[in-house]
N, C-alpha and C positions, 0 to 999 in steps of 0.2 A: 504493499501499499504506499502510494504518498506519503511523505512526513517531510516535518520541518526538524532542524535539529539547530541548536543554539551554540552560535561559537566564539559569543564575544559578550559580555554585558548584564548576564541574565544567570541564572543554573548552569553553566557551559558544560552540556553535551546531553543535555534535556531535549528529548524526542516528542513530538506533537503531531501523531497522525493525520491527515486529511480526508475524514471517510466521506464527507458531505461534500455536496453543491457548491456548497457557502460555507466562509467560515470568517468571521469576525475576529479582527485583533485590535487589541482597545487596552485602557487601563482600568476600564469598568470591571467589576465581575461576576456579569452576565456575558461578557465577551466568549464565545468560542475558546480562545486561545488568548489568556490575560497575561497583559505585557506590563511587569511592575516598574515604572520609573517617572518621577516627576514632569519628564517633558513629554511624555504622548498624552492624547489624545483620548478622551473617554473609548471613542469608535473612531479608531485611528486607520485601519488598513481593510482590505477583505480579500479573500481568496478564491476563486470559483474554477468552477471546474465545467470546461464547455467541451464536450464530445470528444473525451479524454485529454484534452489540453488544461494547463493550469493557468492561473491569469491573475496578478495582483494587480489590486485596486486601491488607493487615494485614497480615503472617505474625508476630503476636506478639511485634515489636520494641518496645524498649526503650525508643525515643524517637519513634514514634507514625509515622501514613503522612496525608497535609494533602490533600483536591484542595481549590482555590483558597480556602485556611486553614483547611478545614471539615474535623477529625478523621475518617479513614477507621474505621468502625466498623459491620459488620464487613465488609462492600467496596462499591462506590460504584459507578454504569456512567458514564461517562467520556462526556464532549460535547466536540464539535470545541474544542479551542480552551483546555480545559480546562487547570490547573498542578498540576501534582504534586512536592509537597514532600517530600522526604526530606531528614530534616536539615538543613541547609547547603545543597546539591542539590537545583535547581529544573528537573522536565524541562514540557514543555509539549505535550499529547498531537492527533496530526494526526490527522483520520479520513480514510479513500481517499475518500469520499466527504465532501462539506462537509453539517453539517445546513442543514436546507433551512427550520427557524424563520425565518431572517432574512430568508426569504423571501415570506413567509405576512406579508402585512401587512393593516392591517385598512381600511378605505376608507368617507371621511368621505362622508356624502350627506345626502339632507334629511329629516329626521325626519316620522312624519304620526302622527298618531292613529289608530286604529283603527276600521275603518267595521261590518268585521263580522271573526270569529272564528271560521275553522274547527275549529279545535279545540286549544282551555286546558286548563290541568290544573295551580291552586295548588300547588307544590313545598311549602308550610309544611304539608301535609297527606298528604306523603310519606314514608316511615319505610321502614327498608331491609326492611321487612316487607312492603311493598306488594303485593295481592297479583292472581297473575298465572294464576291456575287455568285462564286459556282460552288458555294462549300456548302455542305449540309446545314440546315436551320440551329439542328443542337450546336454544331461550332458556333455557329455567328453568337447564339444565346450562351455558351460561355465564354465569349470574349466578350461579351456586353458584363457580364457578372462578374467576370475578372476586372477590367477597366474599374466598376461601379465601388467592384472591393478597397481596389489597390489605393483609389481617391484616400478612403477612409483610414487608411493604416499608415504610420508616423513611428514605427520602429520596426527593422528588420524581421524580426520574428514574427512580426505580422503580416509583413509585405512578402517573404519567400515562401511558406504552404501554398497559400494562396494558389501561388501559378503555378504550381506542380498537383496539385489539384483540379485544378482549372482543365490542364492540361491530358492527366486524365478521362476527364470526361470528355475531348476532344477525341482524342488515339484511345478507341479502347483497346487495340494491338499492345498497348502500351505495357513491359514488363518492369523496365526500372525509370526514374527520374532525377535527373540530380545539378544542383547550383553549385557554381563553383566562383566563388568570388578572389577578385587576386588583392591580397594585403600591399600594406604602403608598400613593404620591404620587394615586390613584386613576387611574390611564392602566391600559387595558388593552390585555395584553402578549400575542401568540402562542406560547404554550410546546410546545406539541405537537400535530403533525397526523400526517393518516394518510393516502394515497392509493391507490386502489385499482388505478389507474395507474402501477405504480413509476418509468416516466420523466417525472411531472409534476414539473418543477421548481420553481412558483411557484405564488401562489393567494392572490385579495383576499374576505375576510370583508364584508360589511355590517357598517357599524356603526349601521343604522336597525337591524339585526333584533338585534344586540345590545344595543342602548340600552332596546329594549321590550320585552327578556326581563328585562334587570336592573333596571328601573322599579318592572314589572309583578310581581315578582317569580312570576310565572308559565312553565311550562314552555308553547312554542305548536308549533303542527302549522300548514303550509302545504302543502294538496295542489301549488297550482302559485305558486309566488314570486314568478315574476312578475307574476299576473293579480288578486297580492295586495293586495287595495285599504288593507291595513293599512299596505305600505311603496308605496304609490303614488308618482310620479315618482323614484323609488330609481334611478338611471343604475348604479349598482354593480352593484344585484341584475340588472339588463338586460342587463348586459354579462355578466355571468356566466352567464345561461341557464339556469339552475336554475331544475329545475320542481317539487320537493316538498324539503323540508326541515322537520327536527326540530332544536329547540333549547331546553336545559330549563337554568335557572341553578346555581348550586353555591353552597347556603347554609348557613355551620357550622350548631352546634347553640344558640348566640348569635342565632344569626340575621344575621348579618354576611357581608354579600355576596363569594366569595369571586372570581369568573368564573360560567364559562358554559360550555356542551358543546353541539358544534352537526353535525349529522351531514347531509346535504344529496347529492341522486343529481340526473342528466342523465337519468334513465329515466323515458320519460312510461309506459311501460306500467305499471311499479311505482313506484307511488305512495308516501308511508309513508299510515299510516292511524292510526286515534287508537287504539285499542289499540298501539301503536307509543310513544304519548307518553309512555305509562303507565309502560311498559319503561326510555324513556331518563331519567323522573324518577326512576327504583328505582335508577337506575344514578350519577345522580348525586348523589342520597343517599349512598350508599355513598360514590361517589368526595370529596366534600366531609368527609367525617370522614374518611378517610383521607389526605386534601392536609393536614389541620386537624394529625393527628398526625405527620405526614411537617413540617412548618413547629416545630413545636415542639422538636420531633427535631433539626432543625438547629438550632435555637435555645439548644437544650442540648449541642449539638456545640461550637457559637461561643464558648458559655459555659465548659464547658469550659476551650479552646484558649490564651482570653482570661485565664482563671485560673492556665494553666500559665504562660502568659506571665508573671503579674505575680509569679508565685511563684520564677519567673528572675530577675525584674528584682529580686525581693528581696532573692535571695541575690547576687546582685550587686552593688547598693546595700552590704549588709552587709558585702560583703567592703571596697568602703572604707574603710568606716569603722575607725577602729585596732581591735586582735585585743585588746590586755591596754593596759594603762593605763602611763602610762612611770614609768620607775626613776631618779628625776633628786633627788639628794644634796642632803637638806634637808626635801626635800616629800612629799606623799602628795596621791593623785589620785583621784576620784569623778567618772563622770560616770553619762549617764543617757539614752534613746533610746527613743521609741515614736511611730513614724507615726499617724497617724488611720486609715488606711488601713493597705496593705499597704506602701503604700512612701510615701515624702515627702522633702518638701523643705529638712526640717533638717541640716544638716550640723556636725560638730565635726570634731576633730583635733590630734594630737600630732607637729609637727615637731621635729627634732634640727637644730639649727644649727651649722656648721661649726665656730665660734669659742666651742665651750660653751653658747648659750645654748639655752634649750627655746621656739617657739611653740606656744602656744594659740592654737586657732581656734573660732569659734562664730559658724555663718552660718544666717539663712532666709531661703530663698525665694519670693517670691509666689508663692501658687496652691500647690495641691497635685497630689499624683496623678506618671503619668511623667510628663508636659512638667516639672514641678517639680524629679521625680528626675533629667532627661538633664542640667537644668541645673548641679543639684550636683555630678554626676559629672564637668561641664568644670571647673568650679568647682575639686573636688578636686585634679584635674589642675594645673591652672593655680597651684594655689595653692600646693603642693609645687615647683613649679618654680620659679614668682617666692622665695620664700624660700631657694632652694639659691642664688641667683645678684646677689639684692639684699640689702643689707647692711640700711637703714634700715627699718625697718614701717611708716612715712610714704610711704615711695617703692614700697615692697610692693603698702600697699592703694592708691594714685593709679594702680599699673601694672594692677592685677585692675579698678578701674572703668574703663579704657580699654578695657581686654579684653571686659569685660560688657557697654561702650555699643555696641562691635561686633555682640555679637552677637543683644543684644536688641532688638526691636523699641516692645515694652512692657515692664513688669515692671521687678522690682526685686529687689535682692537686700540686705537687713543685714545687718553683719557686725562683727565682734568678734575682736582682735587681738592676744594679750598675751603677750609677747616675757620670759620670766623669767629673768634675772643668777642665774646661778650665786654669785656670789664679793656684789655687794650687795644690800642687805633691798629691793629696788624690783623696780619691772614697767615695764616701757615699751607702751602703752597708744592705742590706734588704734581708735576708735570711728567705721565708716560707720553710721550713719544706726539704728543698733540700741539698745534699754530699756538703760541705763547699766550695768554690771555691780555688784555689789553685796560692799562689805568689810565683816565681820565682822571688830569690835577683840576685843581678847583682856577684855575687860570686859564683852562682850555686846551695847556699842551696833553699830549697821549705820548705813553712810553708803552712799548712791553715789556715782559716781567717776567722771570722767572727762567726764560729760556737756555742762560748756561749751567742750572739744575734739571735739567730735564732728559730723561731717559729715554729707555727705547719703548716702544709701544708692547703692551700688554701679549702674551703668547708668542714672541718671539726668544726671548733668550731666560731659560729657567733658573733660579735662584739669584735673579739680578737684584741690588739691594738701591733702592730709590735715593735720591734726594730732598730732603727739605728747604723752601726757601721761605726765608721772613719777608712778607712783602707790607709797608708800612701804610696806612689807608686813614688820610686825615679826614674832617667833616666838610664835606662838600664834593669828598671826590668818588668817582664812579671805579668799579672793576668788573671787566666785561670778557666772557668767556663765549667761543661760537665755534660752529664746525666749518670742515670746510664748502661745503654747500654756499655758505653766502659769498664768499671772497672768490669762488671758482663758477659760479651761477654769468650761466652765456647769454648775449643778444644775439640778434638773429646771423648779426654775422661773424658769429662763435669769437666773439673777443671775452674777456673775463671781465667781474664787477672787478677784482682785484686787492686787495689788501690796502693802497694806496686810497679806496676811492673807500673801504671802510675803513681808514682811520680819520679819513675828511669829514664821513660823517658822522664818528664819536665827536669830533672837535667841537661840531656846530652845537652854540648855546638850548639850553630847554628850557621849560619851568617843572618840570615833574619828568620820574624816570620810567613812565608810560609814554611819556611825550618823547621823550628820547629814544623808544626801543619800535615807536610804530613807526619812527620819520627814518631810522637804519633802512629797516622792513619796505617801506614806501620807497629809499633810493633804489635798491633791488630789484623792485618790481620794476618801477620807471625804467630803469635801464637796460634789462631784459626784457621788454615790451610784449609782444605775443610770443616770445620764443619760451618752448615748453622748458618745464624746470628739470632739472637732468639730474640733482643730486639732493639728500634731504638737506635742509633750511632748521638749525637749532641754534637758539641764543639762549642764556641767562646772562643776565647784569644785577648787580645792588650797587646802593651809595647811602654811604654813613650822613649822617643829618646832623647824629646828634656828637 
């Protein structure tokens, strides 16, 4: 019996049989399969059985239902070993009879150029409106039904079965049917098959025939594949005892080869005819359109899932950054953060220390995107823990460096740690390979500070001993740390904003620190104009008022 097995998030290994045509999954105790997790909707998803096939359908849940990490919309046919994810719980679907696709193989054999052609049709001349006036009414009815069904299908698992079902209704002599698709790396993979005899458990497809069809872009008819000189000496064809076959390429509207459809028969009395070739070509044309649409739809679903993951990652990352600026007597603060993409690798924080000091942190993880954001999250947790357990800023930086050396196979992190002293008019500064901070004095002059004691970036040299610099900060003086996304911001001509423009902006007199920060960011945006942001931008600054 078909069943679901829990592989993550709940009672791992638990099995749930699927004995009825409809099985509802959700948090409600009355559901057929109760999924205990807060984010799961009361009636989250439903598995239905239709003509022996199983489908999963999302019941307008809050967080969606996913099959192999593709969001279900509105339903999706299940294949053996598919993974169904409902929030953090993952089930694996097991059909009562294994998928035979894995038992269908493409035989390697010797290809030979055709010396005689019993029937061929250039597929590029065929459209969905191919003339079928000479075809029986049943053929036309099956084609109309197929076209209608394909128009409703939005996944490959729903597109491919109706194609073969319709062909078997059209060609009553058919013993076997195959749909082979070409992967991105050019391999031919059997994706669906149908057999006249349900007990047939395996099959082999001749690569000679497939290669000929795909290379010539022609649908072919072989009245007797064993005796067809185009495939002479092909051992797989001889072994299969195929008496007659028709095979057509699947070509999209841009001329890209998607794969092929093949129908064959062992019945010597009912071989395929040339008129059958035109019918198969018309079916192949319709199928190619549907396959293209299904692939585009699945790409859109994957993109939507990625976007949802990125939005969640962005919310998580935002939660790791300070929600508000610190209240530290005698100082005012300003900070700014904007990732180049949804998530970034820049990081800043304010950490109140047990003895009344305040640590301000600014860091830049090499790289961008999810990998940089994950490392930033790790650094955030390690920095807070280390600051709570080690007093000296230089020792804190050395400890973080050792942690990063253990974590990073390549890459590095630049970081500035500035510790404010409430009573003394000074800052203890430790710099791990970052751009030198700036101090704007009360008279408007600007100096780089701490550059002579700067050490290696984190994650480069294990066991490195960092040095501290004592930076005096008088009343009215301003201290600024920033990541390289600010001086390296590019305009539309590829010119960088540069350190000189940073210092020029810092020199401008302003009434408040908030005004100072917004003025600097405004200068950068004015300079870059319509050019896209190429790197994360982050700055932290504070001014002593008393």
